[in-house]
All heavy atoms as TSV, in Angstrom:
chain	resi	resn	atom	element	x	y	z
A	1	MET	N	N	107.820	92.453	79.532
A	1	MET	CA	C	107.084	91.687	80.509
A	1	MET	C	C	107.621	90.266	80.499
A	1	MET	O	O	108.011	89.758	79.465
A	1	MET	CB	C	105.596	91.680	80.180
A	1	MET	CG	C	104.894	92.901	80.684
A	1	MET	SD	S	103.099	92.767	80.806
A	1	MET	CE	C	102.602	92.277	79.213
A	2	VAL	N	N	107.608	89.689	81.667
A	2	VAL	CA	C	108.059	88.312	81.819
A	2	VAL	C	C	107.068	87.562	82.695
A	2	VAL	O	O	106.188	88.154	83.311
A	2	VAL	CB	C	109.482	88.236	82.432
A	2	VAL	CG1	C	110.510	88.849	81.509
A	2	VAL	CG2	C	109.531	88.909	83.773
A	3	SER	N	N	107.220	86.268	82.754
A	3	SER	CA	C	106.332	85.446	83.559
A	3	SER	C	C	106.434	85.815	85.028
A	3	SER	O	O	107.525	85.893	85.586
A	3	SER	CB	C	106.695	83.972	83.371
A	3	SER	OG	O	106.017	83.183	84.325
A	4	LYS	N	N	105.286	86.028	85.663
A	4	LYS	CA	C	105.281	86.360	87.083
A	4	LYS	C	C	105.903	85.231	87.903
A	4	LYS	O	O	106.618	85.481	88.876
A	4	LYS	CB	C	103.858	86.632	87.558
A	4	LYS	CG	C	103.793	87.071	89.006
A	4	LYS	CD	C	102.394	87.456	89.413
A	4	LYS	CE	C	101.644	86.240	89.855
A	4	LYS	NZ	N	100.349	86.532	90.452
A	5	ALA	N	N	105.687	84.004	87.496
A	5	ALA	CA	C	106.237	82.865	88.226
A	5	ALA	C	C	107.765	82.907	88.256
A	5	ALA	O	O	108.379	82.465	89.223
A	5	ALA	CB	C	105.750	81.560	87.600
A	6	ASP	N	N	108.374	83.454	87.212
A	6	ASP	CA	C	109.831	83.540	87.157
A	6	ASP	C	C	110.394	84.661	88.036
A	6	ASP	O	O	111.567	84.642	88.383
A	6	ASP	CB	C	110.309	83.765	85.717
A	6	ASP	CG	C	110.052	82.563	84.826
A	6	ASP	OD1	O	109.873	81.449	85.357
A	6	ASP	OD2	O	110.027	82.748	83.593
A	7	LEU	N	N	109.558	85.637	88.381
A	7	LEU	CA	C	110.017	86.803	89.138
A	7	LEU	C	C	109.610	86.804	90.602
A	7	LEU	O	O	110.218	87.491	91.404
A	7	LEU	CB	C	109.457	88.090	88.523
A	7	LEU	CG	C	109.932	88.457	87.137
A	7	LEU	CD1	C	109.283	89.756	86.697
A	7	LEU	CD2	C	111.440	88.598	87.109
A	8	TRP	N	N	108.581	86.054	90.944
A	8	TRP	CA	C	107.991	86.122	92.277
A	8	TRP	C	C	109.049	85.849	93.347
A	8	TRP	O	O	109.626	84.774	93.399
A	8	TRP	CB	C	106.862	85.117	92.380
A	8	TRP	CG	C	105.965	85.343	93.553
A	8	TRP	CD1	C	105.891	84.563	94.665
A	8	TRP	CD2	C	105.015	86.380	93.730
A	8	TRP	NE1	N	104.952	85.065	95.528
A	8	TRP	CE2	C	104.399	86.182	94.983
A	8	TRP	CE3	C	104.633	87.481	92.952
A	8	TRP	CZ2	C	103.418	87.034	95.470
A	8	TRP	CZ3	C	103.646	88.318	93.445
A	8	TRP	CH2	C	103.052	88.090	94.691
A	9	PRO	N	N	109.346	86.825	94.208
A	9	PRO	CA	C	110.377	86.633	95.232
A	9	PRO	C	C	109.988	85.523	96.217
A	9	PRO	O	O	108.834	85.435	96.636
A	9	PRO	CB	C	110.439	87.985	95.945
A	9	PRO	CG	C	109.847	88.956	94.978
A	9	PRO	CD	C	108.809	88.181	94.209
A	10	GLU	N	N	110.941	84.727	96.616
A	10	GLU	CA	C	110.688	83.608	97.531
A	10	GLU	C	C	110.080	84.081	98.850
A	10	GLU	O	O	109.200	83.440	99.400
A	10	GLU	CB	C	111.986	82.842	97.787
A	10	GLU	CG	C	111.809	81.597	98.601
A	10	GLU	CD	C	110.938	80.535	97.943
A	10	GLU	OE1	O	111.021	80.378	96.712
A	10	GLU	OE2	O	110.179	79.859	98.667
A	11	TYR	N	N	110.529	85.239	99.339
A	11	TYR	CA	C	110.006	85.705	100.630
A	11	TYR	C	C	108.538	86.092	100.559
A	11	TYR	O	O	107.869	86.177	101.581
A	11	TYR	CB	C	110.860	86.834	101.221
A	11	TYR	CG	C	110.903	88.098	100.419
A	11	TYR	CD1	C	109.942	89.085	100.566
A	11	TYR	CD2	C	111.928	88.320	99.520
A	11	TYR	CE1	C	109.997	90.256	99.833
A	11	TYR	CE2	C	111.986	89.478	98.771
A	11	TYR	CZ	C	111.023	90.438	98.939
A	11	TYR	OH	O	111.074	91.596	98.202
A	12	PHE	N	N	107.983	86.319	99.362
A	12	PHE	CA	C	106.546	86.573	99.239
A	12	PHE	C	C	105.748	85.308	99.520
A	12	PHE	O	O	104.565	85.376	99.821
A	12	PHE	CB	C	106.195	87.082	97.849
A	12	PHE	CG	C	106.448	88.557	97.637
A	12	PHE	CD1	C	107.174	89.313	98.534
A	12	PHE	CD2	C	105.953	89.180	96.513
A	12	PHE	CE1	C	107.414	90.660	98.325
A	12	PHE	CE2	C	106.176	90.536	96.288
A	12	PHE	CZ	C	106.900	91.274	97.193
A	13	ASN	N	N	106.369	84.148	99.415
A	13	ASN	CA	C	105.675	82.890	99.694
A	13	ASN	C	C	105.539	82.634	101.190
A	13	ASN	O	O	104.719	81.824	101.600
A	13	ASN	CB	C	106.415	81.717	99.048
A	13	ASN	CG	C	106.362	81.775	97.544
A	13	ASN	OD1	O	105.413	82.287	96.963
A	13	ASN	ND2	N	107.389	81.273	96.897
A	14	THR	N	N	106.335	83.305	102.006
A	14	THR	CA	C	106.299	83.066	103.439
A	14	THR	C	C	105.337	83.988	104.172
A	14	THR	O	O	104.914	83.671	105.272
A	14	THR	CB	C	107.707	83.213	104.056
A	14	THR	OG1	O	108.186	84.527	103.808
A	14	THR	CG2	C	108.660	82.187	103.462
A	15	SER	N	N	105.009	85.125	103.597
A	15	SER	CA	C	104.043	86.021	104.221
A	15	SER	C	C	103.257	86.736	103.121
A	15	SER	O	O	103.763	86.972	102.039
A	15	SER	CB	C	104.740	87.044	105.114
A	15	SER	OG	O	105.550	87.889	104.349
A	16	GLU	N	N	102.027	87.070	103.455
A	16	GLU	CA	C	101.169	87.749	102.480
A	16	GLU	C	C	101.622	89.191	102.297
A	16	GLU	O	O	101.977	89.872	103.252
A	16	GLU	CB	C	99.724	87.722	102.982
A	16	GLU	CG	C	98.724	88.256	101.993
A	16	GLU	CD	C	97.304	88.102	102.484
A	16	GLU	OE1	O	96.744	87.013	102.298
A	16	GLU	OE2	O	96.777	89.075	103.045
A	17	ALA	N	N	101.617	89.654	101.065
A	17	ALA	CA	C	101.934	91.057	100.792
A	17	ALA	C	C	100.884	91.933	101.467
A	17	ALA	O	O	99.736	91.534	101.638
A	17	ALA	CB	C	101.956	91.299	99.293
A	18	ASN	N	N	101.275	93.127	101.863
A	18	ASN	CA	C	100.323	94.038	102.491
A	18	ASN	C	C	100.548	95.460	101.972
A	18	ASN	O	O	101.414	95.691	101.140
A	18	ASN	CB	C	100.425	93.973	104.020
A	18	ASN	CG	C	101.783	94.394	104.525
A	18	ASN	OD1	O	102.251	95.487	104.223
A	18	ASN	ND2	N	102.428	93.524	105.292
A	19	ALA	N	N	99.772	96.403	102.499
A	19	ALA	CA	C	99.833	97.784	102.008
A	19	ALA	C	C	101.224	98.392	102.173
A	19	ALA	O	O	101.602	99.288	101.427
A	19	ALA	CB	C	98.793	98.640	102.726
A	20	ASP	N	N	102.010	97.902	103.108
A	20	ASP	CA	C	103.361	98.424	103.296
A	20	ASP	C	C	104.284	98.059	102.137
A	20	ASP	O	O	105.362	98.629	101.995
A	20	ASP	CB	C	103.962	97.906	104.601
A	20	ASP	CG	C	103.232	98.449	105.821
A	20	ASP	OD1	O	102.671	99.564	105.736
A	20	ASP	OD2	O	103.213	97.745	106.847
A	21	ASP	N	N	103.870	97.098	101.302
A	21	ASP	CA	C	104.675	96.688	100.160
A	21	ASP	C	C	104.481	97.597	98.947
A	21	ASP	O	O	105.184	97.460	97.961
A	21	ASP	CB	C	104.359	95.243	99.768
A	21	ASP	CG	C	104.771	94.268	100.857
A	21	ASP	OD1	O	105.867	94.442	101.421
A	21	ASP	OD2	O	103.994	93.345	101.140
A	22	ILE	N	N	103.521	98.509	99.016
A	22	ILE	CA	C	103.284	99.439	97.908
A	22	ILE	C	C	104.335	100.536	97.957
A	22	ILE	O	O	104.455	101.241	98.952
A	22	ILE	CB	C	101.873	100.061	97.986
A	22	ILE	CG1	C	100.810	98.979	97.897
A	22	ILE	CG2	C	101.696	101.097	96.881
A	22	ILE	CD1	C	99.415	99.499	98.134
A	23	GLU	N	N	105.086	100.670	96.914
A	23	GLU	CA	C	106.137	101.686	96.892
A	23	GLU	C	C	105.958	102.694	95.765
A	23	GLU	O	O	106.297	103.837	95.911
A	23	GLU	CB	C	107.502	101.011	96.752
A	23	GLU	CG	C	107.852	100.095	97.910
A	23	GLU	CD	C	108.063	100.825	99.228
A	23	GLU	OE1	O	108.448	102.006	99.204
A	23	GLU	OE2	O	107.820	100.209	100.264
A	24	LEU	N	N	105.458	102.259	94.630
A	24	LEU	CA	C	105.338	103.127	93.460
A	24	LEU	C	C	103.972	102.966	92.808
A	24	LEU	O	O	103.391	101.886	92.829
A	24	LEU	CB	C	106.397	102.771	92.417
A	24	LEU	CG	C	107.848	102.917	92.807
A	24	LEU	CD1	C	108.734	102.307	91.725
A	24	LEU	CD2	C	108.215	104.378	93.008
A	25	PHE	N	N	103.500	104.030	92.212
A	25	PHE	CA	C	102.291	103.975	91.407
A	25	PHE	C	C	102.655	104.453	90.013
A	25	PHE	O	O	103.429	105.405	89.858
A	25	PHE	CB	C	101.193	104.869	91.994
A	25	PHE	CG	C	100.704	104.400	93.330
A	25	PHE	CD1	C	101.295	104.845	94.499
A	25	PHE	CD2	C	99.665	103.501	93.412
A	25	PHE	CE1	C	100.859	104.413	95.730
A	25	PHE	CE2	C	99.214	103.056	94.639
A	25	PHE	CZ	C	99.811	103.514	95.804
A	26	PHE	N	N	102.121	103.812	88.997
A	26	PHE	CA	C	102.423	104.170	87.616
A	26	PHE	C	C	101.148	104.622	86.918
A	26	PHE	O	O	100.117	103.965	87.013
A	26	PHE	CB	C	103.000	102.962	86.859
A	26	PHE	CG	C	104.320	102.518	87.395
A	26	PHE	CD1	C	104.386	101.541	88.371
A	26	PHE	CD2	C	105.492	103.091	86.937
A	26	PHE	CE1	C	105.606	101.126	88.873
A	26	PHE	CE2	C	106.715	102.686	87.437
A	26	PHE	CZ	C	106.773	101.701	88.413
A	27	PHE	N	N	101.237	105.736	86.216
A	27	PHE	CA	C	100.123	106.271	85.452
A	27	PHE	C	C	100.667	106.728	84.105
A	27	PHE	O	O	101.815	107.167	84.011
A	27	PHE	CB	C	99.495	107.470	86.184
A	27	PHE	CG	C	98.961	107.132	87.539
A	27	PHE	CD1	C	99.724	107.371	88.678
A	27	PHE	CD2	C	97.717	106.560	87.683
A	27	PHE	CE1	C	99.247	107.055	89.941
A	27	PHE	CE2	C	97.223	106.238	88.942
A	27	PHE	CZ	C	97.987	106.487	90.066
A	28	PRO	N	N	99.850	106.648	83.055
A	28	PRO	CA	C	100.322	107.132	81.753
A	28	PRO	C	C	100.547	108.640	81.797
A	28	PRO	O	O	99.802	109.371	82.449
A	28	PRO	CB	C	99.192	106.752	80.795
A	28	PRO	CG	C	98.001	106.559	81.650
A	28	PRO	CD	C	98.487	106.144	83.004
A	29	LEU	N	N	101.591	109.078	81.128
A	29	LEU	CA	C	101.942	110.492	81.124
A	29	LEU	C	C	100.890	111.333	80.400
A	29	LEU	O	O	100.539	112.418	80.831
A	29	LEU	CB	C	103.313	110.696	80.479
A	29	LEU	CG	C	103.858	112.112	80.444
A	29	LEU	CD1	C	104.030	112.655	81.856
A	29	LEU	CD2	C	105.181	112.141	79.703
A	30	GLU	N	N	100.385	110.791	79.293
A	30	GLU	CA	C	99.413	111.532	78.487
A	30	GLU	C	C	98.166	110.684	78.285
A	30	GLU	O	O	98.231	109.462	78.211
A	30	GLU	CB	C	100.024	111.880	77.126
A	30	GLU	CG	C	101.254	112.765	77.230
A	30	GLU	CD	C	101.893	113.022	75.881
A	30	GLU	OE1	O	101.268	112.733	74.840
A	30	GLU	OE2	O	103.032	113.502	75.866
A	31	ALA	N	N	97.028	111.348	78.166
A	31	ALA	CA	C	95.753	110.656	78.010
A	31	ALA	C	C	95.741	109.761	76.769
A	31	ALA	O	O	95.107	108.707	76.763
A	31	ALA	CB	C	94.613	111.665	77.942
A	32	ARG	N	N	96.495	110.128	75.735
A	32	ARG	CA	C	96.500	109.331	74.505
A	32	ARG	C	C	97.136	107.965	74.704
A	32	ARG	O	O	96.970	107.065	73.891
A	32	ARG	CB	C	97.179	110.088	73.364
A	32	ARG	CG	C	98.642	110.353	73.597
A	32	ARG	CD	C	99.201	111.287	72.519
A	32	ARG	NE	N	100.561	111.652	72.825
A	32	ARG	CZ	C	101.606	111.303	72.084
A	32	ARG	NH1	N	101.427	110.605	70.993
A	32	ARG	NH2	N	102.805	111.682	72.425
A	33	HIS	N	N	97.869	107.775	75.803
A	33	HIS	CA	C	98.501	106.487	76.092
A	33	HIS	C	C	97.655	105.610	77.013
A	33	HIS	O	O	98.037	104.488	77.328
A	33	HIS	CB	C	99.872	106.694	76.737
A	33	HIS	CG	C	100.828	107.434	75.863
A	33	HIS	ND1	N	101.271	106.950	74.657
A	33	HIS	CD2	C	101.426	108.644	76.029
A	33	HIS	CE1	C	102.094	107.818	74.110
A	33	HIS	NE2	N	102.204	108.866	74.911
A	34	GLN	N	N	96.517	106.110	77.444
A	34	GLN	CA	C	95.682	105.415	78.422
A	34	GLN	C	C	95.270	104.020	77.948
A	34	GLN	O	O	95.323	103.062	78.713
A	34	GLN	CB	C	94.446	106.245	78.757
A	34	GLN	CG	C	93.598	105.643	79.866
A	34	GLN	CD	C	94.275	105.675	81.208
A	34	GLN	OE1	O	94.839	106.692	81.602
A	34	GLN	NE2	N	94.246	104.571	81.930
A	35	GLU	N	N	94.857	103.888	76.691
A	35	GLU	CA	C	94.395	102.591	76.189
A	35	GLU	C	C	95.516	101.549	76.220
A	35	GLU	O	O	95.304	100.416	76.659
A	35	GLU	CB	C	93.842	102.728	74.774
A	35	GLU	CG	C	93.212	101.446	74.258
A	35	GLU	CD	C	92.579	101.621	72.887
A	35	GLU	OE1	O	92.193	102.750	72.533
A	35	GLU	OE2	O	92.479	100.606	72.188
A	36	LYS	N	N	96.703	101.924	75.786
A	36	LYS	CA	C	97.838	100.990	75.823
A	36	LYS	C	C	98.205	100.633	77.259
A	36	LYS	O	O	98.505	99.479	77.572
A	36	LYS	CB	C	99.050	101.588	75.097
A	36	LYS	CG	C	98.863	101.689	73.609
A	36	LYS	CD	C	100.067	102.298	72.953
A	36	LYS	CE	C	99.826	102.448	71.458
A	36	LYS	NZ	N	100.945	103.080	70.791
A	37	PHE	N	N	98.175	101.615	78.127
A	37	PHE	CA	C	98.462	101.387	79.536
A	37	PHE	C	C	97.446	100.421	80.136
A	37	PHE	O	O	97.807	99.481	80.847
A	37	PHE	CB	C	98.441	102.724	80.275
A	37	PHE	CG	C	98.806	102.631	81.727
A	37	PHE	CD1	C	100.136	102.601	82.115
A	37	PHE	CD2	C	97.829	102.589	82.704
A	37	PHE	CE1	C	100.480	102.537	83.457
A	37	PHE	CE2	C	98.163	102.518	84.040
A	37	PHE	CZ	C	99.486	102.495	84.416
A	38	ASP	N	N	96.167	100.630	79.831
A	38	ASP	CA	C	95.109	99.749	80.334
A	38	ASP	C	C	95.296	98.318	79.849
A	38	ASP	O	O	95.085	97.370	80.608
A	38	ASP	CB	C	93.731	100.268	79.924
A	38	ASP	CG	C	93.332	101.538	80.663
A	38	ASP	OD1	O	93.963	101.861	81.697
A	38	ASP	OD2	O	92.376	102.201	80.205
A	39	CYS	N	N	95.693	98.138	78.609
A	39	CYS	CA	C	95.936	96.791	78.067
A	39	CYS	C	C	97.100	96.120	78.794
A	39	CYS	O	O	97.036	94.919	79.111
A	39	CYS	CB	C	96.222	96.850	76.571
A	39	CYS	SG	S	94.791	97.245	75.563
A	40	LEU	N	N	98.139	96.866	79.070
A	40	LEU	CA	C	99.286	96.336	79.807
A	40	LEU	C	C	98.860	95.879	81.196
A	40	LEU	O	O	99.178	94.767	81.637
A	40	LEU	CB	C	100.382	97.398	79.913
A	40	LEU	CG	C	101.563	97.071	80.812
A	40	LEU	CD1	C	102.378	95.921	80.235
A	40	LEU	CD2	C	102.428	98.297	81.010
A	41	VAL	N	N	98.111	96.700	81.886
A	41	VAL	CA	C	97.651	96.357	83.236
A	41	VAL	C	C	96.708	95.158	83.184
A	41	VAL	O	O	96.793	94.257	84.021
A	41	VAL	CB	C	96.989	97.573	83.915
A	41	VAL	CG1	C	96.332	97.172	85.227
A	41	VAL	CG2	C	98.016	98.671	84.144
A	42	ASP	N	N	95.822	95.109	82.200
A	42	ASP	CA	C	94.917	93.955	82.056
A	42	ASP	C	C	95.699	92.661	81.881
A	42	ASP	O	O	95.353	91.632	82.463
A	42	ASP	CB	C	93.953	94.151	80.882
A	42	ASP	CG	C	92.869	95.167	81.173
A	42	ASP	OD1	O	92.656	95.496	82.360
A	42	ASP	OD2	O	92.243	95.641	80.205
A	43	ASP	N	N	96.764	92.695	81.087
A	43	ASP	CA	C	97.595	91.508	80.909
A	43	ASP	C	C	98.252	91.097	82.229
A	43	ASP	O	O	98.348	89.912	82.542
A	43	ASP	CB	C	98.688	91.753	79.859
A	43	ASP	CG	C	98.149	91.765	78.450
A	43	ASP	OD1	O	97.013	91.290	78.230
A	43	ASP	OD2	O	98.869	92.237	77.552
A	44	MET	N	N	98.670	92.065	82.993
A	44	MET	CA	C	99.304	91.770	84.281
A	44	MET	C	C	98.291	91.246	85.292
A	44	MET	O	O	98.586	90.341	86.062
A	44	MET	CB	C	100.007	93.010	84.823
A	44	MET	CG	C	101.228	93.411	84.010
A	44	MET	SD	S	101.999	94.935	84.586
A	44	MET	CE	C	102.615	94.418	86.175
A	45	ILE	N	N	97.083	91.800	85.290
A	45	ILE	CA	C	96.048	91.364	86.223
A	45	ILE	C	C	95.656	89.917	85.955
A	45	ILE	O	O	95.297	89.192	86.872
A	45	ILE	CB	C	94.824	92.304	86.166
A	45	ILE	CG1	C	95.172	93.631	86.842
A	45	ILE	CG2	C	93.612	91.679	86.831
A	45	ILE	CD1	C	94.096	94.684	86.729
A	46	GLY	N	N	95.789	89.480	84.728
A	46	GLY	CA	C	95.491	88.090	84.412
A	46	GLY	C	C	96.346	87.117	85.211
A	46	GLY	O	O	96.081	85.924	85.235
A	47	GLY	N	N	97.349	87.634	85.889
A	47	GLY	CA	C	98.145	86.819	86.784
A	47	GLY	C	C	99.325	86.124	86.157
A	47	GLY	O	O	100.057	85.414	86.826
A	48	VAL	N	N	99.551	86.344	84.881
A	48	VAL	CA	C	100.617	85.635	84.187
A	48	VAL	C	C	101.884	86.475	84.069
A	48	VAL	O	O	102.981	85.947	84.101
A	48	VAL	CB	C	100.130	85.209	82.783
A	48	VAL	CG1	C	101.229	84.514	82.019
A	48	VAL	CG2	C	98.915	84.313	82.912
A	49	TYR	N	N	101.741	87.790	83.986
A	49	TYR	CA	C	102.892	88.650	83.698
A	49	TYR	C	C	103.209	89.626	84.820
A	49	TYR	O	O	102.352	90.016	85.602
A	49	TYR	CB	C	102.652	89.455	82.422
A	49	TYR	CG	C	102.487	88.615	81.198
A	49	TYR	CD1	C	101.262	88.497	80.575
A	49	TYR	CD2	C	103.569	87.930	80.660
A	49	TYR	CE1	C	101.109	87.720	79.446
A	49	TYR	CE2	C	103.421	87.138	79.540
A	49	TYR	CZ	C	102.191	87.047	78.932
A	49	TYR	OH	O	102.041	86.268	77.819
A	50	ALA	N	N	104.450	90.028	84.860
A	50	ALA	CA	C	104.936	91.096	85.735
A	50	ALA	C	C	105.976	91.865	84.933
A	50	ALA	O	O	106.429	91.403	83.886
A	50	ALA	CB	C	105.543	90.525	87.007
A	51	LEU	N	N	106.335	93.030	85.415
A	51	LEU	CA	C	107.375	93.821	84.756
A	51	LEU	C	C	108.667	93.699	85.547
A	51	LEU	O	O	108.660	93.669	86.777
A	51	LEU	CB	C	106.969	95.291	84.687
A	51	LEU	CG	C	105.764	95.628	83.826
A	51	LEU	CD1	C	105.443	97.111	83.946
A	51	LEU	CD2	C	106.010	95.262	82.382
A	52	ARG	N	N	109.773	93.672	84.823
A	52	ARG	CA	C	111.087	93.610	85.442
A	52	ARG	C	C	111.983	94.629	84.750
A	52	ARG	O	O	112.095	94.653	83.533
A	52	ARG	CB	C	111.672	92.220	85.279
A	52	ARG	CG	C	113.060	92.081	85.848
A	52	ARG	CD	C	113.574	90.678	85.609
A	52	ARG	NE	N	114.871	90.487	86.220
A	52	ARG	CZ	C	115.797	89.690	85.724
A	52	ARG	NH1	N	115.567	88.995	84.639
A	52	ARG	NH2	N	116.940	89.563	86.343
A	53	ALA	N	N	112.642	95.456	85.556
A	53	ALA	CA	C	113.589	96.426	85.020
A	53	ALA	C	C	114.889	96.308	85.797
A	53	ALA	O	O	114.892	96.296	87.031
A	53	ALA	CB	C	113.028	97.836	85.154
A	54	LEU	N	N	115.973	96.192	85.074
A	54	LEU	CA	C	117.298	96.148	85.687
A	54	LEU	C	C	117.943	97.514	85.520
A	54	LEU	O	O	117.987	98.054	84.416
A	54	LEU	CB	C	118.160	95.072	85.035
A	54	LEU	CG	C	117.634	93.653	85.158
A	54	LEU	CD1	C	118.511	92.686	84.368
A	54	LEU	CD2	C	117.571	93.232	86.611
A	55	THR	N	N	118.418	98.070	86.616
A	55	THR	CA	C	119.077	99.364	86.585
A	55	THR	C	C	120.460	99.220	87.221
A	55	THR	O	O	120.738	98.203	87.858
A	55	THR	CB	C	118.271	100.424	87.373
A	55	THR	OG1	O	118.424	100.166	88.777
A	55	THR	CG2	C	116.800	100.415	86.991
A	56	PRO	N	N	121.291	100.213	87.088
A	56	PRO	CA	C	122.596	100.145	87.757
A	56	PRO	C	C	122.462	100.077	89.286
A	56	PRO	O	O	123.377	99.687	89.979
A	56	PRO	CB	C	123.288	101.446	87.347
A	56	PRO	CG	C	122.609	101.865	86.087
A	56	PRO	CD	C	121.196	101.386	86.211
A	57	TYR	N	N	121.289	100.456	89.807
A	57	TYR	CA	C	121.078	100.522	91.250
A	57	TYR	C	C	120.357	99.308	91.818
A	57	TYR	O	O	120.231	99.177	93.021
A	57	TYR	CB	C	120.313	101.795	91.607
A	57	TYR	CG	C	120.982	103.012	91.048
A	57	TYR	CD1	C	120.492	103.640	89.914
A	57	TYR	CD2	C	122.146	103.506	91.631
A	57	TYR	CE1	C	121.131	104.754	89.385
A	57	TYR	CE2	C	122.790	104.618	91.109
A	57	TYR	CZ	C	122.276	105.226	89.979
A	57	TYR	OH	O	122.924	106.312	89.460
A	58	GLY	N	N	119.843	98.455	90.967
A	58	GLY	CA	C	119.135	97.276	91.447
A	58	GLY	C	C	118.073	96.820	90.472
A	58	GLY	O	O	117.989	97.291	89.333
A	59	GLU	N	N	117.263	95.920	90.933
A	59	GLU	CA	C	116.214	95.322	90.119
A	59	GLU	C	C	114.863	95.826	90.607
A	59	GLU	O	O	114.604	95.862	91.811
A	59	GLU	CB	C	116.290	93.803	90.267
A	59	GLU	CG	C	115.255	93.047	89.502
A	59	GLU	CD	C	115.402	91.548	89.700
A	59	GLU	OE1	O	115.686	91.114	90.835
A	59	GLU	OE2	O	115.232	90.824	88.725
A	60	LEU	N	N	114.005	96.244	89.686
A	60	LEU	CA	C	112.659	96.696	90.006
A	60	LEU	C	C	111.693	95.651	89.489
A	60	LEU	O	O	111.682	95.337	88.301
A	60	LEU	CB	C	112.371	98.051	89.353
A	60	LEU	CG	C	110.937	98.569	89.469
A	60	LEU	CD1	C	110.598	98.878	90.923
A	60	LEU	CD2	C	110.757	99.801	88.603
A	61	LEU	N	N	110.886	95.086	90.402
A	61	LEU	CA	C	109.851	94.131	90.023
A	61	LEU	C	C	108.505	94.807	90.219
A	61	LEU	O	O	108.246	95.383	91.279
A	61	LEU	CB	C	109.926	92.874	90.889
A	61	LEU	CG	C	111.250	92.139	90.884
A	61	LEU	CD1	C	111.199	90.965	91.848
A	61	LEU	CD2	C	111.597	91.659	89.483
A	62	VAL	N	N	107.640	94.743	89.215
A	62	VAL	CA	C	106.345	95.404	89.276
A	62	VAL	C	C	105.251	94.355	89.141
A	62	VAL	O	O	105.156	93.657	88.130
A	62	VAL	CB	C	106.195	96.469	88.163
A	62	VAL	CG1	C	104.828	97.132	88.245
A	62	VAL	CG2	C	107.306	97.500	88.251
A	63	PHE	N	N	104.425	94.257	90.191
A	63	PHE	CA	C	103.256	93.382	90.204
A	63	PHE	C	C	102.032	94.266	90.393
A	63	PHE	O	O	102.134	95.388	90.880
A	63	PHE	CB	C	103.347	92.378	91.361
A	63	PHE	CG	C	104.572	91.515	91.316
A	63	PHE	CD1	C	105.683	91.827	92.067
A	63	PHE	CD2	C	104.619	90.399	90.501
A	63	PHE	CE1	C	106.822	91.042	92.036
A	63	PHE	CE2	C	105.757	89.604	90.450
A	63	PHE	CZ	C	106.855	89.928	91.215
A	64	THR	N	N	100.873	93.767	90.058
A	64	THR	CA	C	99.651	94.566	90.220
A	64	THR	C	C	99.210	94.560	91.675
A	64	THR	O	O	99.610	93.703	92.465
A	64	THR	CB	C	98.508	94.013	89.352
A	64	THR	OG1	O	98.192	92.698	89.802
A	64	THR	CG2	C	98.879	94.013	87.893
A	65	SER	N	N	98.344	95.502	92.015
A	65	SER	CA	C	97.865	95.602	93.395
A	65	SER	C	C	96.954	94.447	93.784
A	65	SER	O	O	96.649	94.285	94.961
A	65	SER	CB	C	97.151	96.935	93.630
A	65	SER	OG	O	96.028	97.067	92.796
A	66	ILE	N	N	96.524	93.618	92.837
A	66	ILE	CA	C	95.672	92.484	93.222
A	66	ILE	C	C	96.446	91.448	94.021
A	66	ILE	O	O	95.861	90.533	94.574
A	66	ILE	CB	C	94.970	91.820	92.014
A	66	ILE	CG1	C	95.974	91.181	91.074
A	66	ILE	CG2	C	94.080	92.795	91.292
A	66	ILE	CD1	C	95.339	90.254	90.059
A	67	GLU	N	N	97.755	91.607	94.118
A	67	GLU	CA	C	98.558	90.734	94.967
A	67	GLU	C	C	98.387	91.100	96.444
A	67	GLU	O	O	98.790	90.355	97.323
A	67	GLU	CB	C	100.040	90.820	94.586
A	67	GLU	CG	C	100.337	90.540	93.133
A	67	GLU	CD	C	99.880	89.164	92.661
A	67	GLU	OE1	O	99.761	88.241	93.485
A	67	GLU	OE2	O	99.634	89.021	91.462
A	68	LEU	N	N	97.789	92.270	96.707
A	68	LEU	CA	C	97.533	92.729	98.071
A	68	LEU	C	C	96.149	92.275	98.519
A	68	LEU	O	O	95.317	91.905	97.697
A	68	LEU	CB	C	97.606	94.248	98.119
A	68	LEU	CG	C	98.940	94.877	97.762
A	68	LEU	CD1	C	98.787	96.385	97.622
A	68	LEU	CD2	C	99.979	94.542	98.814
A	69	PRO	N	N	95.873	92.321	99.823
A	69	PRO	CA	C	94.518	92.013	100.308
A	69	PRO	C	C	93.497	92.957	99.653
A	69	PRO	O	O	93.807	94.114	99.353
A	69	PRO	CB	C	94.604	92.251	101.816
A	69	PRO	CG	C	96.067	92.081	102.134
A	69	PRO	CD	C	96.802	92.577	100.909
A	70	LEU	N	N	92.285	92.486	99.462
A	70	LEU	CA	C	91.226	93.208	98.730
A	70	LEU	C	C	91.058	94.683	99.120
A	70	LEU	O	O	90.934	95.526	98.228
A	70	LEU	CB	C	89.895	92.473	98.871
A	70	LEU	CG	C	88.731	93.023	98.081
A	70	LEU	CD1	C	89.016	92.999	96.593
A	70	LEU	CD2	C	87.460	92.239	98.380
A	71	PRO	N	N	91.092	95.081	100.400
A	71	PRO	CA	C	90.893	96.507	100.719
A	71	PRO	C	C	91.957	97.433	100.115
A	71	PRO	O	O	91.748	98.634	100.027
A	71	PRO	CB	C	90.967	96.556	102.249
A	71	PRO	CG	C	90.671	95.170	102.694
A	71	PRO	CD	C	91.178	94.256	101.604
A	72	HIS	N	N	93.094	96.900	99.688
A	72	HIS	CA	C	94.169	97.737	99.171
A	72	HIS	C	C	94.277	97.705	97.643
A	72	HIS	O	O	95.213	98.261	97.088
A	72	HIS	CB	C	95.501	97.315	99.788
A	72	HIS	CG	C	95.505	97.400	101.271
A	72	HIS	ND1	N	95.478	98.602	101.951
A	72	HIS	CD2	C	95.482	96.439	102.222
A	72	HIS	CE1	C	95.463	98.368	103.247
A	72	HIS	NE2	N	95.462	97.068	103.435
A	73	TRP	N	N	93.334	97.036	96.986
A	73	TRP	CA	C	93.366	97.003	95.523
A	73	TRP	C	C	93.145	98.406	94.992
A	73	TRP	O	O	92.388	99.192	95.530
A	73	TRP	CB	C	92.302	96.070	94.966
A	73	TRP	CG	C	92.588	94.626	95.131
A	73	TRP	CD1	C	93.523	94.052	95.930
A	73	TRP	CD2	C	91.923	93.561	94.475
A	73	TRP	NE1	N	93.483	92.697	95.828
A	73	TRP	CE2	C	92.500	92.354	94.939
A	73	TRP	CE3	C	90.889	93.490	93.569
A	73	TRP	CZ2	C	92.083	91.117	94.494
A	73	TRP	CZ3	C	90.473	92.258	93.138
A	73	TRP	CH2	C	91.061	91.082	93.594
A	74	ASN	N	N	93.828	98.711	93.877
A	74	ASN	CA	C	93.650	100.032	93.272
A	74	ASN	C	C	93.656	99.863	91.764
A	74	ASN	O	O	94.470	99.240	91.212
A	74	ASN	CB	C	94.798	100.954	93.698
A	74	ASN	CG	C	94.617	102.342	93.186
A	74	ASN	OD1	O	93.613	102.679	92.585
A	74	ASN	ND2	N	95.612	103.174	93.430
C-alpha cells in the first residue's frame, strides 16, 4: 500500500469518478482471510492508502468505492 495522494491520477481532479470507473471487485478467496481483508479495506477507506501493482501490461491502481458518488458505494 502507498499513499493515495501519491497515486491519485491528475484526470480524477478534473471530473468526479462515477460508476463507469468501476472495473474490478476484490473479495477474499477463503473465509479465513476475511478479517485481514477487512482490515486492509478499513485502512484504505480511511482515505490515506491505495494499492498499486505494476505488471508487464501496465499499472493497476486500486481505490475504494467511497471515491464514487454515495449511491455506488459498496
